[in-house]
C-alpha positions as CSV (number, residue, x, y, z in Angstrom):
1,M,22.4,64.4,-118.6
2,T,20.7,65.1,-115.3
3,Y,21.2,63.1,-112.1
4,I,18.3,60.7,-111.3
5,E,17.5,60.2,-107.7
6,P,17.4,56.4,-106.9
7,P,14.0,55.1,-105.7
8,A,13.0,55.2,-102.0
9,K,14.2,52.2,-100.0
10,T,11.0,49.9,-100.1
11,G,12.7,46.6,-100.1
12,S,11.9,46.1,-103.7
13,I,14.6,45.3,-106.3
14,E,12.4,46.7,-109.2
15,W,13.1,50.1,-110.6
16,R,11.9,51.2,-114.0
17,T,14.2,53.1,-116.1
18,P,12.9,56.7,-116.5
19,P,11.1,57.0,-119.8
20,D,13.3,59.9,-121.0
21,V,16.4,58.0,-120.4
22,F,15.0,54.9,-122.1
23,K,13.9,57.0,-125.1
24,L,17.4,58.5,-125.6
25,L,18.9,55.0,-125.7
26,D,16.0,53.4,-127.7
27,D,16.3,56.1,-130.4
28,E,19.9,54.9,-131.0
29,F,19.7,51.2,-130.5
30,H,15.9,50.3,-131.2
31,F,15.5,47.8,-128.5
32,T,13.2,44.8,-129.1
33,L,13.6,42.7,-125.9
34,D,13.2,43.6,-122.2
35,P,14.2,40.3,-120.4
36,A,13.8,41.6,-116.9
37,S,10.5,43.4,-116.5
38,T,7.0,43.2,-115.1
39,E,3.7,43.2,-116.7
40,E,3.4,46.8,-115.5
41,N,6.8,48.2,-116.5
42,F,8.0,46.6,-119.7
43,L,9.6,49.0,-122.2
44,C,10.0,46.7,-125.4
45,P,7.6,44.9,-127.7
46,K,8.9,41.6,-126.4
47,Y,9.6,41.1,-122.6
48,Y,10.0,38.5,-120.0
49,T,8.9,38.7,-116.3
50,D,10.5,36.9,-113.4
51,K,7.9,34.2,-114.1
52,E,9.6,33.3,-117.4
53,D,13.1,34.1,-116.0
54,G,14.3,36.1,-119.0
55,L,18.0,35.3,-118.2
56,L,17.2,31.7,-119.1
57,Q,15.2,32.4,-122.2
58,P,16.7,32.6,-125.8
59,W,17.3,36.1,-126.9
60,G,18.0,35.3,-130.5
61,D,18.5,38.3,-132.8
62,N,16.8,40.7,-130.4
63,I,18.3,43.9,-129.4
64,V,18.3,43.7,-125.6
65,F,17.6,46.4,-123.0
66,L,18.5,45.3,-119.5
67,N,18.3,47.8,-116.6
């Protein structure tokens, strides 16, 4: 696996997982929920943004991806 340079210091706490890294993991685990995403960077069919506060939402039987 290659080293991934962290994002530039912008003051933001958001950093999307690189697509190739996510794909490797998703191919094995088949994630269904991203509970900490935005409308622009979600990676799973079901997702929560900070508006819904995904850490407080029920995850049920979902296979959760959390960066």
